[in-house]
C-alpha positions as CSV (number, residue, x, y, z in Angstrom):
1,M,39.1,-78.5,-41.9
2,A,36.0,-76.6,-43.1
3,T,36.5,-72.9,-43.9
4,P,34.1,-70.7,-41.7
5,T,31.8,-68.2,-43.5
6,I,31.4,-64.7,-42.1
7,N,28.0,-62.7,-42.5
8,A,28.0,-59.0,-42.2
9,E,26.0,-55.9,-42.8
10,E,26.9,-52.2,-43.5
11,S,24.9,-49.1,-44.1
12,S,25.6,-46.4,-46.5
13,L,23.8,-43.2,-47.8
14,S,21.1,-44.1,-50.3
15,S,22.5,-43.0,-53.8
16,W,19.3,-41.2,-54.6
17,A,19.6,-38.8,-51.8
18,G,23.4,-38.1,-51.9
19,P,23.4,-34.9,-53.7
20,Y,20.5,-33.5,-51.5
21,V,22.0,-34.6,-48.2
22,T,25.4,-33.3,-49.3
23,E,24.1,-29.8,-50.1
24,M,22.0,-29.7,-46.7
25,L,24.9,-30.6,-44.6
26,G,27.1,-27.9,-46.3
27,R,24.4,-25.3,-45.8
28,G,23.9,-26.4,-42.1
29,Q,27.6,-26.2,-41.4
30,A,27.9,-22.8,-42.9
31,L,24.9,-21.8,-40.6
32,A,26.4,-23.2,-37.7
33,Q,29.7,-21.3,-38.2
34,Q,27.8,-17.8,-38.3
35,P,28.7,-15.6,-35.2
36,Y,26.2,-14.9,-32.5
37,Q,23.8,-11.9,-33.4
38,A,22.8,-10.2,-30.3
39,Y,19.5,-8.3,-30.0
40,M,20.6,-4.8,-28.8
41,G,17.0,-3.3,-28.3
42,P,15.2,-3.4,-24.9
43,L,14.4,-6.7,-23.4
44,T,11.4,-5.4,-21.4
45,A,8.8,-2.5,-21.7
46,G,9.6,-1.1,-18.3
47,Q,7.2,1.5,-16.6
48,S,5.1,3.8,-18.5
49,S,5.1,7.5,-18.2
50,L,1.8,7.4,-16.4
51,Q,3.2,4.9,-14.1
52,G,6.2,7.1,-13.4
53,Q,4.0,10.1,-12.7
54,A,2.0,8.0,-10.2
55,F,5.1,6.6,-8.6
56,K,6.5,10.2,-8.2
57,G,3.3,11.4,-6.6
58,L,2.9,8.5,-4.4
59,G,6.5,9.0,-3.3
60,A,5.8,12.6,-2.3
61,L,3.0,11.6,0.0
62,S,3.5,11.0,3.8
63,A,1.5,9.5,6.5
64,P,0.3,11.9,9.1
65,T,2.4,12.2,12.3
66,N,-0.5,12.2,14.5
67,M,-1.8,8.8,13.7
68,G,-2.8,6.9,16.8
69,G,-5.6,6.3,19.3
70,F,-8.3,8.6,20.4
71,N,-8.2,9.7,24.0
72,P,-11.6,10.7,25.3
73,Q,-11.8,13.7,27.9
74,S,-13.6,13.6,31.2
75,F,-16.7,15.6,31.6
76,T,-16.4,16.6,35.3
77,G,-15.1,19.4,37.4
78,A,-15.8,22.8,38.8
79,G,-14.5,26.1,37.5
80,Y,-17.2,28.9,37.3
81,T,-19.1,29.8,40.4
82,A,-22.5,31.6,39.6
83,P,-23.6,34.3,42.0
84,T,-25.9,33.5,44.9
85,A,-29.4,35.0,44.8
86,V,-28.3,37.8,47.1
87,Q,-25.1,38.5,44.9
88,A,-27.3,38.4,41.7
89,A,-29.8,40.7,43.3
90,A,-26.9,43.0,44.1
91,G,-25.6,42.9,40.6
92,S,-22.8,40.3,40.9
93,T,-22.0,38.4,37.7
94,G,-20.3,35.6,39.6
95,T,-16.6,34.5,39.4
96,Y,-14.9,32.5,36.6
97,T,-11.7,30.6,37.3
98,P,-10.0,29.3,34.2
99,A,-10.4,25.5,34.4
100,S,-7.3,23.3,34.4
101,G,-8.5,20.2,32.8
102,N,-12.0,21.0,33.9
103,V,-14.0,20.2,30.8
104,L,-17.4,20.6,32.4
105,Q,-17.0,24.0,33.4
106,E,-15.2,24.9,30.0
107,Y,-18.5,23.9,28.3
108,M,-20.8,25.2,30.9
109,T,-19.3,28.7,31.6
110,P,-20.0,30.2,28.2
111,Y,-23.7,29.2,28.4
112,L,-24.0,30.4,32.1
113,Q,-22.4,33.8,31.3
114,G,-24.5,34.3,28.3
115,A,-27.7,33.1,29.5
116,L,-27.9,33.8,33.2
117,Q,-26.7,37.5,33.3
118,P,-29.5,38.8,31.0
119,Q,-32.2,36.9,33.2
120,Y,-30.6,38.5,36.4
121,D,-30.5,42.0,34.8
122,A,-34.3,41.6,33.8
123,A,-35.3,40.5,37.2
124,R,-33.5,43.4,38.8
125,R,-35.0,45.8,36.3
126,Q,-38.5,44.5,37.1
127,S,-37.8,44.6,40.9
128,E,-36.6,48.3,40.5
129,I,-39.9,49.2,38.6
130,Q,-41.9,47.5,41.3
131,A,-40.0,49.5,43.8
132,Q,-40.6,52.8,42.3
133,N,-44.3,52.0,41.8
134,L,-44.5,51.1,45.5
135,Q,-42.6,54.2,46.7
136,S,-45.0,56.3,44.5
137,Q,-48.0,54.5,45.9
138,Y,-47.0,55.1,49.5
139,G,-45.9,58.6,48.7
140,K,-49.4,59.5,47.3
141,A,-50.9,58.0,50.3
142,G,-48.8,60.0,52.8
143,A,-47.2,57.0,54.2
144,Y,-43.8,57.0,52.5
145,G,-41.2,55.7,54.7
146,G,-43.6,54.1,57.1
147,S,-43.5,50.5,58.5
148,R,-46.0,49.3,56.0
149,Q,-43.7,50.4,53.1
150,G,-40.8,48.5,54.8
151,V,-42.6,45.4,55.0
152,A,-43.8,45.7,51.5
153,E,-40.2,46.5,50.3
154,A,-39.0,43.5,52.2
155,E,-41.4,41.2,50.6
156,M,-40.6,42.5,47.2
157,Q,-36.9,41.9,47.9
158,R,-37.7,38.3,48.9
159,G,-39.6,37.9,45.7
160,L,-36.4,39.0,43.8
161,L,-34.3,36.7,45.8
162,D,-36.7,33.7,44.8
163,R,-36.6,34.7,41.1
164,M,-32.9,34.9,41.1
165,S,-32.7,31.5,42.8
166,G,-34.9,30.0,40.4
167,I,-33.0,31.4,37.4
168,T,-29.8,30.0,38.8
169,G,-31.1,26.4,39.4
170,T,-32.8,26.4,36.0
171,G,-29.7,27.9,34.5
172,Y,-27.4,25.4,35.8
173,Q,-29.5,22.4,34.7
174,T,-29.8,23.9,31.3
175,A,-26.2,24.8,31.2
176,F,-25.2,21.2,32.1
177,E,-27.5,19.7,29.5
178,Q,-26.2,22.0,26.7
179,A,-22.7,21.7,27.9
180,Q,-23.0,17.8,27.9
181,K,-24.6,17.7,24.5
182,Q,-21.9,20.2,23.0
183,F,-19.1,18.1,24.6
184,N,-20.3,14.9,23.1
185,T,-20.8,16.5,19.7
186,E,-17.2,17.7,19.8
187,Q,-15.8,14.4,21.2
188,D,-17.4,12.6,18.3
189,R,-16.0,15.1,15.8
190,Q,-12.5,14.7,17.2
191,M,-12.9,10.8,17.2
192,T,-14.0,11.1,13.6
193,A,-11.2,13.3,12.7
194,Q,-8.6,10.9,14.3
195,Q,-10.2,8.0,12.6
196,R,-10.1,9.8,9.1
197,T,-6.5,10.8,9.9
198,N,-5.4,7.2,10.6
199,Q,-7.4,6.1,7.6
200,Y,-5.7,8.6,5.5
201,G,-2.5,7.4,6.8
202,M,-3.1,3.7,6.1
203,D,-4.4,4.6,2.6
204,V,-1.1,6.4,1.9
205,L,0.9,3.5,3.2
206,G,-1.1,1.0,1.4
207,A,-1.0,2.8,-1.9
208,Q,2.8,3.2,-1.5
209,Q,3.2,-0.5,-0.7
210,D,1.2,-1.5,-3.9
211,A,3.2,0.9,-6.1
212,G,6.3,-0.5,-4.6
213,S,5.1,-4.0,-5.6
214,V,4.5,-2.9,-9.2
215,Q,8.1,-1.4,-9.3
216,R,9.5,-4.4,-7.9
217,A,7.7,-6.5,-10.5
218,I,8.9,-4.2,-13.4
219,E,12.6,-4.6,-12.0
220,A,12.3,-8.3,-11.6
221,Q,11.0,-8.7,-15.2
222,G,14.1,-6.7,-16.5
223,I,16.4,-8.8,-14.5
224,A,14.8,-12.0,-15.6
225,A,15.1,-10.8,-19.2
226,D,18.8,-10.1,-18.9
227,I,19.4,-13.5,-17.2
228,A,17.6,-15.2,-20.2
229,Q,19.6,-13.2,-22.7
230,F,22.9,-14.2,-20.9
231,G,21.9,-17.7,-21.0
232,Q,21.2,-17.6,-24.6
233,E,24.7,-16.1,-25.4
234,R,26.3,-18.5,-23.1
235,D,24.5,-21.7,-24.6
236,Y,25.0,-20.5,-28.3
237,P,28.1,-22.6,-29.2
238,Q,26.5,-25.7,-27.6
239,N,23.3,-25.1,-29.3
240,Q,25.1,-24.9,-32.7
241,T,26.9,-28.1,-32.0
242,L,23.5,-29.7,-31.3
243,F,22.1,-28.2,-34.5
244,M,24.8,-29.7,-36.6
245,Q,24.2,-33.1,-34.9
246,S,20.6,-32.9,-35.5
247,L,21.3,-32.5,-39.2
248,L,22.6,-36.1,-39.1
249,Q,19.5,-37.6,-37.7
250,G,17.1,-39.7,-39.9
251,L,19.4,-39.6,-43.0
252,P,18.1,-42.0,-45.8
253,L,20.5,-45.0,-45.5
254,E,20.6,-48.4,-47.1
255,T,21.7,-51.6,-45.5
256,Q,23.8,-54.2,-47.5
257,S,24.3,-57.7,-46.3
258,Y,27.3,-59.9,-47.6
259,S,29.0,-63.1,-46.6
260,Y,32.6,-64.3,-47.1
261,D,34.7,-67.3,-46.5
262,Q,37.6,-66.7,-44.1
263,P,40.8,-68.2,-45.6
264,S,42.7,-71.0,-44.0
265,G,46.2,-70.5,-42.6
266,L,47.7,-72.0,-45.8
267,Q,45.7,-69.8,-48.1
268,T,46.7,-66.8,-46.1
269,L,50.3,-67.9,-46.3
270,A,49.9,-68.6,-50.0
271,G,48.3,-65.3,-50.5
272,G,51.2,-63.6,-48.7
273,A,53.8,-65.5,-50.6
274,T,52.1,-64.3,-53.7
275,D,52.1,-60.7,-52.6
276,I,55.8,-61.0,-51.7
277,Q,56.8,-62.5,-55.2
278,S,54.9,-59.6,-56.8
279,I,56.9,-57.2,-54.7
280,L,60.2,-59.0,-55.6
281,D,59.2,-59.1,-59.4
282,L,58.5,-55.3,-59.3
283,L,61.9,-54.5,-57.7
284,S,63.8,-56.7,-60.2
285,G,62.1,-55.2,-63.3
286,K,60.1,-58.3,-64.3
287,S,56.7,-57.6,-65.8
C-alpha cells in the first residue's frame, strides 16, 4: 500500500526583522499600559466678558406694557355754545360745558374763546364810539333824544348785530377747520407714538431672543464637549486594545513550504515499539 505524502505551509517572522519587531511590540505594550491622562483645562471658550455685559443689559430691558393697536377718536359732538348776536352785543362770552368724549368741541372751544371774544369786544367798542358820535351830532343839532336819533341808533344796533353774526359764522367755520387740522395732527402723533412703542417692544423681544439663542449655543457647545470627553475616557481601554492589535498588522513574515510522508500503521507501531524499548532500557540502566 502506497504511503501518502502531506504538503503543508507555515509562516514565521522574518529573521532580519525579529529584533526590531520585538522592540516595537515591547514599546507598544508599555504605551498601552499607561493610565488615561485627562485634560483638566476648559473644554470650550464660553461667553466673553462683552457678551456677558450685553446679555446683562438685554436682560434688564422690558417690553412696554402699553403695546397694542391704536384706537382713533371720533371728531364729532357739541360742547361749547357761542353767544348769539344779541348776547354778543350785550357782552356775553357764551357758555362752555366740559365735553364728555366730545372731541370736536374740545378742539374748537379754545379757538372760539380765544378768537371770537376779541372780535366781539372790538365790534362793541366800535359801536359805542359810533353811538357817542351820534349823540354828539344830535345834541349839537338840538335834536338829542328825538325820533330821528332813535331811528339812527336802532340802525346802528342792527349793524352791530350783523357784524356779531358775521363774526360768529366765520369764527365757527375757522374754528372747525383749525380744530380738525389740530385733531388730525395729534391723531397722527399718537398713532406714530403707538407704532414706535410697539416697534421698540418688538425690538427688545427680538434682541432678547437672539441673545438667548447665542447663550443656548454656548451652553450646547459646552455640553457637547463634556459628552465627547466622557466618550473618550469611556473608550480608552478599548482603544488601547485596538492599538495593541494594530501593532500586529503587516508584520514581515516568511512562508515556508514542506512535505512529508505519513507513516503506515506498521511503521507507527514499530516506531512506538522502539520508543517503549528505549524507555525500558533507561529504566533498567542499560546504555
